[in-house]
C-alpha positions as CSV (number, residue, x, y, z in Angstrom):
1,X,0.0,0.0,0.0
2,X,1.3,3.5,-0.9
3,X,1.2,6.1,1.8
4,X,0.7,9.7,0.9
5,X,1.9,12.5,3.1
6,X,-0.9,15.1,2.7
7,X,1.2,18.0,4.0
8,X,4.1,17.3,1.5
9,X,1.6,16.9,-1.3
10,X,0.0,20.2,-0.5
11,X,3.4,22.0,-0.3
12,X,4.4,20.5,-3.6
13,X,1.2,21.5,-5.3
14,X,1.5,25.1,-3.9
15,X,5.1,25.3,-5.0
16,X,4.2,24.2,-8.5
17,X,1.1,26.3,-8.8
18,X,2.6,29.5,-7.6
19,X,5.9,29.0,-9.5
20,X,8.0,29.1,-6.4
21,X,10.8,27.2,-8.1
22,X,11.1,29.9,-10.7
23,X,10.9,32.6,-8.0
24,X,13.7,30.9,-6.0
25,X,15.9,30.7,-9.1
26,X,15.4,34.4,-9.8
27,X,16.2,35.4,-6.2
28,X,19.3,33.1,-6.1
29,X,20.7,34.5,-9.3
30,X,19.7,38.1,-9.6
31,X,22.9,39.4,-7.9
32,X,25.2,36.9,-9.7
33,X,24.4,37.5,-13.3
34,X,24.4,40.4,-15.7
35,X,20.7,40.7,-16.0
36,X,20.9,42.9,-19.1
37,X,22.8,40.2,-21.1
38,X,21.7,36.8,-19.6
39,X,18.9,35.7,-21.9
40,X,18.0,32.7,-19.8
41,X,17.6,34.9,-16.7
42,X,15.6,37.5,-18.6
43,X,13.3,34.7,-20.0
44,X,12.7,33.3,-16.5
45,X,12.1,36.7,-15.0
46,X,9.8,37.9,-17.7
47,X,7.8,34.7,-17.6
48,X,7.4,34.7,-13.9
49,X,6.4,38.4,-13.6
50,X,4.3,38.3,-16.8
51,X,6.2,40.9,-18.7
52,X,5.6,41.1,-22.4
53,X,8.1,42.6,-24.8
C-alpha cells in the first residue's frame, strides 16, 4: 500500500502552482548574473512576472 503525506503533497502543489521554483531561481541568481545580457535569466524573470516585450 502506498502512503501519501498530505502535507508534503499540499506544499508540492502550492510550490508548482505558484511558481516558487522559478521565484527561488530568480532570487538566487539576480545578484550573480548580468541581467541585461543573460537571456536565460531574462526569460525566466519575464515569464514569472508576466512581462511582455
